C-alpha positions, 0 to 999 in steps of 0.5 A, a space after each residue: 457540521 453534517 459530517 460530524 452529525 454522521 459520525 455521531 451516528 456511526 462512531 460507536 460501532 465504527 460503521 458507515 451510514 446505512 440508514 436515514 442520515 440527518 443532514 443540515 445543509 441545503 441547496 447548492 451548499 449540499 451539492 458541493 459537499 463530496 461526502 453528501 452529494 448524490 447528484 441526479 440521484 437525489 429523490 423527489 422527496 429529498 429535492 423538496 426537503 433540501 431545496 434542490 428542486 430546479 437545481 438538478 435535471 428532472 430525471 432521477 438516476 440510479 447509482 448504477 446509471 451514474 456509474 455507467 455514465 462516469 465509465 463513459 466519461 473516463 474511458 473517453 480520456 486519451 491517456 491514463 494521466 487524463 483518466 487519473 485527473 477525471 477520476 480525481 474530479 469525480 472524487 472531488 464532487 461525489 465520493 460515494 459515486 467515485 468509490 462505487 465506480 472504483 469498487 465495481 471496476 477495481 481491475 480496470 482502475 487500480 492501475 490508474 488511481 495507484 501504481 503505475 499512473 499515480 507516479 506520473 500524477 505525483 510528478 505533475 502534481 503542481 500542474 494538475 492540482 485542482 482541489 485540496 485534499 488532506 493536510 499539509 504540514 511544514 516545518 513552519 507548523 511545528 507549534 500549531 500541528 494540533 490545531 491544523 489536524 483539528 482543521 480536518 473535515 472529520 473529527 473522528 479520524 481512525 486511519 492516517 496515511 502520511 508521507 515525507 515525499 522522499 521516496 515516491 515509488 521508484 521515482 525518488 523525491 517528489 516534494 509536495 507532489 508525494 501527496 498523491 500517494 496517501 490519497 491513492 492509498 486511502 482510496 484503496 483502503 475504502 475500495 478494498 476494505 470498506 473503511 468509510 472515507 470520513 474516518 481517513 486522513 492523508 497527510 504530507 509532511 512537506 519538509 522541502 525537496 532536493 529536486 532542483 527542477 521542482 524548486 525552479 518551477 514557478 508553479 511548484 506548490 510545495 515548501 520551497 526549501 532544501 529538504 530538512 535533515 537531522 534534528 530539524 527533521 526529527 522535530 517535525 516528526 515529533 510534533 506530528 506524532 504528538 499532535 496525532 496522539 492528542 487530536 486523533 488518539 484512536 488513529 492507526 498511522 501508516 508511514 508511506 514512502 519514506 526513504 530507507 534510513 528514515 523509514 526504518 528509524 521513524 518506524 522503530 522510534 514511534 511504533 510503540 507510541 502510536 499503532 503504526 506500520 510502514 507499508 514499504 517495509 512490512 507490507 511489501 514483506 508480507 505480500 512477497 512472503 504470501 507469493 512465496 508461500 503460494 508458490 510452494 503450497 504443495 510443500 507447505 512452507 519455505 523449508 529448503 528454499 534459498 533466496 537472493 534479494 537484489 536491493 537492500 532498501 526498505 523494501 528489500 530489508 522488509 522482505 528479507 526480514 519476514 522471510 527469515 521470520 517465516 523460516 524460523 517459525 517453520 523450525 529453522 535456526 536463526 543462523 540457517 535462516 540467515 544463510 538462506 537469505 542473501 542480500 545484494 545492493 548497489 555496492 555488492 554483497 551485504 555482509 557484516 564486515 563490509 566497510 561503511 555498511 549502514 546500520 539499517 542493513 547490519 542486522 540482516 548482513 551475512 556473518 563470517 560463518 555464512 560466507 565460509 559456509 557458502 565458500 564465497 570469496 571477495 572477488 565474487 562479492 560484486 557479481 550476482 551470478 557468482 553469488 547465485 552459483 554459490 548460494 544455489 537460490 530457488 528464489 530471485 527477488 528484486 526491489 532495486 529500482 534498476 531496470 534490467 538488473 536480472 540478466 539472462 545469465 542470472 536468471 538461467 543460473 537461478 533456474 538451474 537450481 529448481 524445476 519451478 524457480 520463483 522470480 520476482 521483479 518487484 520494482 515500481 513502476 513497470 519501467 523500473 522492473 528488474 526484467 520483463 516477465 516475457 524475458 524471465 520466461 524465455 530464460 527459464 524455459 517457461 518454468 519460472 513462477 513470476 510475479 511483478 510489482 506492476 501489472 503485466 499481461 500474460 506470457 505465452 510459453 511452450 507449456 501454455 499461457 502463464 498468468 503474471 500475478 501482481 505482488 501488490 501491497 493492496 492485498 495486505 494493507 487494507 485488511 491489516 489496517 481494517 483489522 487494526 481499527 476494529 481491534 482498536 489495537 494498541 500496537 501493530 507487531 510484526 506478527 500481524 504481517 506474518 498472519 496476513 501473508 499466510 491468509 493471503 496465500 490461502 486465497 490463491 486457488 489451485 487453479 490460479 497456481 496452475 496458471 502460474 499466478 502467485 496471487 489471487 485476481 484483483 476481483 477477489 480483493 474485498 474477500 481477501 481483505 475481509 479474511 485478513 481483517 478477521 484474522 488480525 482482530 482475532 490475533 490482536 485479541 489473543 496476544 493482548 493488543 486489542 479488544 477482547 471480542 468473543 469469537 462469534 462477535 469478530 466477523 460481524 464487527 468486521 462486516 459492520 465496519 466494511 462500507 459498501 458505497 451506496 446512497 442512503 436516504 437523507 432527512 433534514 436535521 
């Protein structure tokens, strides 16, 4: 098939097609292939060669003209969900044009194709479904997963984003609707990292849902069963991993939006079998660490910082873990790093002797010596303000999904311990943020450095307008994934995320920091991604995980792998 022909050309260098492409499809059949369709941009020669004469209007448009027309179409939509549907329709008929539109207009459309709009799209998935994309796997498919993965449009998959749909953003279990997340993430991989869509595959492990309104909806498209747990769930995961190993042995796997316990367990169990990572744990940790390093760039690190983290789910644990790793890399002892990073969840302070403490949290829980050092008494364990008073944090972060959790009293307490406290309401979507940047600025007298998980506009303060950077994982996972693919890494260790965070922090300019922002503008995304990918390829080589590139070959290898969405000439196969 045509896609396979294209991949035969590009597989040796992991390159997307840049020259004449031999294609066998003709006529209407060609126009219905999203990866091949050019619409009105087919040239006169191509119209004659492929039986398209008369099937298209006479005028031959450029891709820039097509982008202008699609912008007109999308901007005419009445709300963001309709814009999402419009962009999805474009994705389904002309992938090159979709990615050119997205790449040229990332700041405008990132909140549409991903958070926050993708959350609503997941909730409405069965009612806005148009065309299947990716692969759905259910418990009934355990004995045939290799065959199903082989049904994918492309035969050379290098990147899989897979979800079990249980913790979609801050919205919880969305059943089959969770497929919107892998599709959105892979769109960002292509826009930000240039990974050609022919190399990517979104996967939904549809193991049922516990959301009653989905099961009661006669139009629900998913597997109609309560969500699988225990050994039956593990059987599905095992079958999936084995199928990936046999069908797509060069693929990187990104685990996405698994609920906390399964997220950490699945990562730990399978990361040494297939090169894989969990973006909610490791990607979130890396992007937050980058913001902290940028906020403390004048000091060159996190020595002397203290962090109070509200939220001890997968994201909160990932952030705490990588911050401790960074502190230890700067010379702190493990005990000092632990005492400087305190977790608080829905049951209060996370400490080792807490009755019923989950195993996931035990490694990052405070020990008896830490409690004694902080002089924390049990009557303060449920009060984040009292904990902040004892810890004297310079950093306040939230991954709780609880709006309003950052109270005025808490923010003022934290602001009393640093001239420029870092305050990060990271929960998505924006309705779940722990506080608004405007309130944080007011309660900190305009001194706080604020970044959020969802996009917020600038805030006016007595000291001037402050830009609110978005701590979006899109700054991390595309570059890390691209680097892992080019390196053909056998494993994705935690060290890769520390490196990615440091590279990202180095891209926050002095002028950007002066404006209050802890992250680069989205317009810099492809530049940042390229730098991270180069660093990951080099680190994978140095640590013995990946291909042994010579120094002078690393940058060209990354650049060859970064596709720019543009049409290439076709020749009949």
